[in-house]
C-alpha positions as CSV (number, residue, x, y, z in Angstrom):
1,M,210.6,231.4,28.3
2,T,213.6,229.2,29.2
3,Q,216.2,231.7,28.1
4,G,218.5,232.6,30.9
5,K,217.4,229.7,33.1
6,P,220.3,227.4,34.3
7,L,220.2,224.0,32.5
8,V,220.6,220.7,34.3
9,V,220.8,217.5,32.4
10,M,219.5,214.3,34.0
11,A,220.4,210.9,32.5
12,A,218.5,207.8,33.5
13,G,218.2,204.2,32.2
14,G,214.9,202.7,31.2
15,T,213.4,201.4,34.4
16,G,211.0,202.9,36.9
17,G,213.7,202.6,39.6
18,H,215.9,205.1,37.7
19,M,213.1,207.2,36.2
20,F,210.9,207.9,39.2
21,P,213.6,209.6,41.3
22,A,214.6,211.6,38.2
23,Q,211.0,212.7,37.9
24,A,210.9,213.8,41.5
25,L,214.0,215.8,41.2
26,A,212.8,217.4,38.0
27,E,209.6,218.5,39.7
28,V,211.6,220.3,42.4
29,L,214.2,221.9,40.1
30,L,211.5,223.3,37.8
31,R,209.8,225.0,40.8
32,R,213.2,226.5,41.7
33,G,213.5,228.0,38.2
34,W,215.8,225.6,36.4
35,R,215.5,224.3,32.9
36,V,215.5,220.5,33.0
37,R,216.4,218.0,30.3
38,L,216.1,214.3,30.6
39,S,218.4,212.0,28.6
40,T,217.2,208.4,28.3
41,D,216.6,205.6,25.8
42,A,213.5,204.1,24.2
43,R,212.8,202.0,27.3
44,G,212.9,205.0,29.5
45,A,210.6,206.9,27.2
46,R,207.8,204.7,28.4
47,Y,207.9,206.4,31.8
48,V,208.1,210.1,30.7
49,G,204.3,210.5,30.8
50,G,204.4,211.4,34.4
51,F,207.2,214.0,34.0
52,P,206.1,217.7,33.9
53,H,205.5,218.9,30.4
54,S,208.2,221.5,30.5
55,V,210.9,218.8,30.9
56,E,212.8,218.4,27.6
57,I,213.1,214.8,26.7
58,E,215.8,213.4,24.4
59,E,216.6,209.8,23.4
60,V,220.3,209.0,23.2
61,A,222.4,206.5,21.3
62,S,223.6,204.0,24.0
63,A,223.9,200.3,24.3
64,T,224.3,197.5,26.8
65,F,226.8,194.7,26.8
66,A,224.4,192.6,28.8
67,R,221.7,192.0,26.2
68,G,221.6,190.9,22.5
69,G,223.6,188.6,20.4
70,I,227.3,188.7,19.4
71,A,226.8,191.4,16.8
72,A,224.8,193.7,19.1
73,K,227.5,193.4,21.8
74,A,230.3,194.0,19.3
75,A,228.5,197.1,18.1
76,A,227.9,198.5,21.6
77,P,231.2,200.4,22.0
78,F,230.6,202.2,18.7
79,R,227.0,203.1,19.7
80,I,228.2,204.4,23.1
81,A,231.1,206.4,21.5
82,A,228.7,208.0,19.0
83,G,226.4,208.9,21.9
84,I,229.2,210.5,23.8
85,A,230.4,212.5,20.8
86,S,226.9,213.8,20.1
87,M,226.3,214.7,23.7
88,A,229.7,216.4,24.0
89,A,228.9,218.6,21.0
90,R,225.6,219.6,22.5
91,F,227.2,220.3,25.9
92,R,229.7,222.6,24.2
93,R,226.9,224.7,22.7
94,E,224.7,224.8,25.7
95,R,227.1,224.3,28.7
96,P,224.7,222.8,31.3
97,R,225.4,223.9,34.9
98,A,225.3,220.3,36.1
99,V,224.8,216.7,34.9
100,I,223.1,214.1,37.1
101,G,223.2,210.4,36.4
102,F,220.7,208.0,37.9
103,G,222.1,204.8,36.6
104,G,221.7,202.6,33.6
105,Y,223.5,202.5,30.3
106,P,221.7,205.6,28.9
107,S,223.6,207.7,31.5
108,I,227.0,206.9,30.0
109,P,226.9,209.5,27.2
110,A,225.9,212.4,29.5
111,L,228.3,211.6,32.3
112,S,231.2,210.8,29.9
113,A,230.7,214.1,28.0
114,A,230.5,216.0,31.3
115,H,233.7,214.4,32.4
116,L,235.5,215.3,29.2
117,L,234.3,218.9,29.4
118,K,234.8,219.3,33.1
119,I,231.1,220.1,33.7
120,P,230.1,219.5,37.4
121,K,228.4,216.1,37.7
122,M,226.8,213.9,40.3
123,I,225.4,210.4,40.6
124,H,222.3,209.4,42.6
125,E,222.3,205.6,43.3
126,Q,219.0,204.3,44.4
127,N,220.0,200.9,45.7
128,G,222.2,199.7,48.5
129,V,224.7,198.3,46.0
130,L,225.9,200.3,43.0
131,G,225.0,199.3,39.5
132,R,227.7,198.7,36.9
133,V,227.6,202.2,35.4
134,N,227.5,204.0,38.7
135,T,230.4,201.9,40.0
136,F,232.5,203.0,37.0
137,F,231.6,206.7,37.4
138,A,231.6,206.9,41.2
139,P,235.2,207.9,41.6
140,R,234.9,210.4,38.7
141,V,232.0,212.6,39.9
142,D,231.9,215.5,42.2
143,V,229.1,214.1,44.5
144,M,227.9,210.6,45.1
145,A,224.4,210.8,46.5
146,C,222.9,207.7,48.0
147,G,219.2,206.7,48.2
148,T,219.7,203.7,50.5
149,W,221.8,203.6,53.7
150,P,224.3,202.2,54.1
151,T,225.4,201.9,50.5
152,D,228.2,199.6,49.5
153,L,230.6,202.1,47.8
154,P,234.0,201.6,46.1
155,E,237.0,202.2,48.3
156,G,237.8,205.9,48.7
157,V,234.4,207.1,47.5
158,E,232.4,209.1,50.0
159,G,228.6,209.1,49.8
160,V,226.0,211.6,50.9
161,Y,222.8,210.1,52.2
162,V,219.8,211.9,50.8
163,G,217.3,209.1,50.5
164,N,215.3,208.2,47.4
165,P,213.2,211.1,45.9
166,V,209.5,210.3,45.6
167,R,207.2,211.8,43.0
168,A,204.8,214.6,44.0
169,A,201.9,212.1,43.7
170,V,203.6,210.0,46.5
171,K,204.5,213.0,48.6
172,D,200.9,214.2,48.4
173,R,200.0,211.1,50.3
174,A,202.8,211.2,52.8
175,E,201.7,209.9,56.2
176,A,198.2,209.2,54.9
177,P,196.0,208.0,57.8
178,Y,196.2,204.2,58.0
179,I,193.1,202.1,58.6
180,P,194.2,198.9,60.2
181,P,192.7,195.5,59.1
182,G,189.2,194.8,60.5
183,L,185.7,193.4,59.7
184,Y,185.2,195.9,56.8
185,P,186.4,196.2,53.2
186,M,190.2,195.8,53.0
187,E,192.7,196.1,50.2
188,I,195.9,194.3,49.4
189,L,198.2,195.8,46.7
190,V,200.5,193.5,44.9
191,I,203.3,195.1,42.9
192,G,206.3,193.6,41.2
193,G,208.3,196.6,40.1
194,S,207.8,198.5,36.9
195,Q,207.8,195.2,34.9
196,G,205.7,193.1,37.2
197,A,207.0,189.9,38.8
198,R,206.0,186.4,37.5
199,I,206.7,184.7,40.8
200,L,204.3,187.0,42.6
201,S,201.6,186.1,40.0
202,D,202.3,182.4,40.6
203,V,202.3,182.5,44.4
204,V,200.2,185.4,45.7
205,P,196.8,184.5,44.2
206,P,196.7,180.9,45.6
207,A,198.1,182.3,48.9
208,I,195.2,184.7,49.2
209,A,192.7,182.0,48.1
210,N,194.2,179.9,51.0
211,L,193.1,182.5,53.6
212,P,190.2,181.8,55.9
213,M,186.8,182.8,54.6
214,A,186.4,185.3,57.4
215,A,189.3,187.3,55.9
216,L,188.5,186.6,52.2
217,E,185.0,188.0,52.3
218,H,186.3,191.5,53.2
219,L,189.3,191.6,50.7
220,R,189.8,193.3,47.4
221,I,193.0,192.8,45.5
222,A,194.9,195.2,43.2
223,H,197.5,193.0,41.4
224,Q,200.1,194.3,39.0
225,A,201.0,191.4,36.6
226,R,202.9,191.2,33.4
227,G,200.9,191.5,30.3
228,E,201.4,187.9,29.4
229,D,200.2,186.8,32.9
230,Q,197.2,189.1,33.2
231,A,194.5,186.8,31.9
232,R,195.5,183.8,33.9
233,V,195.8,185.8,37.1
234,E,192.4,187.4,36.5
235,Q,190.9,184.0,35.8
236,Y,192.4,182.5,39.0
237,Y,190.9,185.3,41.2
238,A,187.5,185.0,39.5
239,E,187.4,181.2,39.8
240,H,188.0,181.6,43.6
241,G,185.5,184.3,44.1
242,I,188.1,187.0,45.0
243,A,187.4,190.6,44.0
244,A,190.5,191.7,42.1
245,E,191.7,194.2,39.6
246,V,194.7,193.0,37.5
247,Q,196.7,195.4,35.4
248,P,200.2,195.4,33.9
249,F,200.7,198.9,35.3
250,F,198.8,201.1,37.7
251,Q,198.9,204.8,36.8
252,D,197.5,205.7,40.2
253,L,199.8,203.6,42.3
254,P,200.3,206.1,45.1
255,R,196.5,206.3,45.7
256,R,196.2,202.5,45.7
257,M,199.1,202.2,48.2
258,A,197.5,204.8,50.5
259,D,194.2,202.9,50.4
260,S,195.8,199.5,51.2
261,Q,196.0,197.6,54.5
262,L,198.9,195.6,53.2
263,V,201.3,195.8,50.2
264,I,203.1,192.8,48.8
265,S,206.0,193.9,46.7
266,R,209.5,193.5,45.3
267,A,212.1,195.4,47.1
268,G,213.0,197.9,44.4
269,A,214.4,201.2,45.8
270,S,211.4,203.3,44.6
271,S,208.8,200.9,46.0
272,V,210.6,200.9,49.3
273,A,210.8,204.7,49.4
274,D,207.1,205.0,48.5
275,L,206.1,202.5,51.3
276,S,208.1,204.5,53.9
277,V,206.8,207.9,52.9
278,I,203.1,206.8,52.7
279,G,203.6,204.4,55.7
280,R,202.2,201.0,54.9
281,P,202.9,197.4,56.2
282,S,204.5,195.3,53.6
283,I,205.7,191.8,52.7
284,L,208.9,192.3,50.6
285,V,210.2,189.6,48.2
286,P,213.6,190.7,47.0
287,Y,214.4,189.7,43.4
288,L,216.7,186.7,43.6
289,H,218.7,187.6,40.5
290,A,219.2,191.3,41.3
291,M,222.9,192.2,40.8
292,D,224.8,191.7,44.1
293,D,221.5,191.0,45.8
294,H,220.8,194.7,46.0
295,Q,217.1,194.3,46.7
296,T,217.9,192.6,50.0
297,A,220.0,195.6,50.9
298,N,217.1,197.9,49.9
299,A,214.7,196.0,52.2
300,R,217.0,196.2,55.2
301,G,215.7,199.6,56.5
302,L,212.0,198.6,56.6
303,T,212.6,195.1,57.9
304,E,215.0,196.3,60.7
305,A,212.4,198.9,61.7
306,G,209.7,196.3,62.0
307,A,207.7,197.7,59.1
308,A,208.0,194.8,56.7
309,I,208.3,191.0,56.5
310,R,211.2,190.0,54.2
311,M,210.6,186.8,52.4
312,P,213.5,185.5,50.3
313,E,212.5,183.8,47.0
314,S,214.2,180.6,48.3
315,K,211.6,180.4,51.0
316,L,208.6,181.7,49.0
317,T,205.8,179.2,49.0
318,V,202.0,179.5,48.9
319,E,201.8,178.4,52.6
320,A,204.5,180.8,53.7
321,M,202.9,183.7,51.9
322,S,199.5,182.9,53.4
323,E,201.0,182.7,56.8
324,A,202.6,186.1,56.4
325,I,199.5,187.8,55.1
326,L,197.4,186.4,57.9
327,A,199.9,187.5,60.5
328,I,199.3,191.1,59.5
329,L,195.6,190.9,58.7
330,D,194.8,189.1,62.0
331,N,196.7,191.6,64.1
332,P,195.3,195.2,63.6
333,Q,197.4,196.6,66.4
334,G,200.6,195.1,64.9
335,A,199.7,196.3,61.4
336,E,199.2,199.8,62.7
337,Q,202.6,199.6,64.4
338,M,204.2,198.4,61.2
339,A,202.7,201.5,59.4
340,R,204.2,203.8,62.0
341,A,207.5,202.0,61.7
342,A,207.6,202.6,58.0
343,L,207.2,206.3,58.5
344,S,210.1,206.3,61.0
345,V,212.6,205.5,58.2
346,A,211.0,207.8,55.5
347,R,212.9,210.6,53.7
348,P,210.0,212.6,52.3
349,D,212.3,215.6,51.5
350,A,214.9,213.6,49.6
351,A,214.1,215.4,46.3
352,E,214.6,218.8,48.0
353,H,217.9,217.7,49.5
354,L,219.1,216.3,46.2
355,A,218.1,219.6,44.5
356,D,220.2,221.4,47.1
357,L,223.2,219.4,46.0
358,V,222.5,220.1,42.3
359,E,222.3,223.8,43.1
360,G,225.6,223.5,45.0
361,L,227.1,222.0,41.8
362,G,225.6,224.7,39.7
363,T,227.3,227.5,41.6
364,Q,230.5,225.6,40.7
365,D,232.8,226.5,43.5
366,R,233.3,222.8,43.9
367,T,232.6,223.1,47.6
368,I,229.6,220.9,48.0
369,T,227.8,221.5,51.2
370,T,226.1,218.4,52.7
371,E,224.9,220.0,55.9
372,G,221.3,218.9,56.5
373,T,221.2,216.3,53.7
374,G,222.1,213.4,55.9
375,D,225.1,211.2,56.7
376,E,228.4,210.9,54.9
377,R,230.2,207.6,54.5
378,S,233.3,206.4,52.8
379,G,233.6,203.2,50.9
380,E,236.6,202.2,53.0
């Protein structure tokens, strides 16, 4: 029975970077007795399989000005307006206690309707630089929660640092014992965000093949590649006698990360959060074309702690990647220290702290307590 339970609406765009933190918050709020609805688009619907079954899922009419032809861009304002009107009508009937936006164009209808109806609302920004939608709404929400610290905020906007929520499957492996590299079976996990990364599929396999035989004979690779790249990456590893599993998406990513001696990854906010909570050495390759270079900002915490090697795309070569991999695999003590350093910047309770803020909104005295959730920072 959901009657009588307070309703929270979470709105998230169609990438894992938005959806995974929303999933983590949903898991906590359900345990606390809330009714949870997720508002997303068709792209986001691909990620709902990991959400608890009791989360209500709805697809909204939204649009982006960044993709499509002239006609699609011209129609975008009308699709967005229709989505806002539909959401506002529903909110009038059901009156959610709070609305939480995680970024992306599908969050526009929910946050806009909440603003019109004066429903308490909050944003959680995963990256060190706000996306377009969150930049617009940041001055208009009651709480601006930040997953990466520091976050570059608009002038006059104060942020509350809670960290990036991680899913229960990740938290279950928090501080998993790390087995440093040695003369026994070792695993390298290669991940490129929820969509994979072509440049990692181009560079990492030959970089691994370039390693000394003494290291290669003990290695097994789990490599996330785009569907169109899967066959060629599999073939390359097979031709060079490297044991590898190549998939477009790993459903059991937290387990694979926990079993790895090294993770090679993009610097998406969720990937960085998972690495810190589980505690694994990493080589991070920030996405060159990320808006405002936000992945470099995401990587800062792990690199400054000594938990990761940051490798800009401009310097990414087969030789440089081989050298970085070998620097970690040839130094068990250093690798173990990197794993500990990753744990030192972890926020494993981020979902609980974010849920506290949601419940503060839900009580609607508009006095949001941030005690115990982390630092506060103004955008000034």
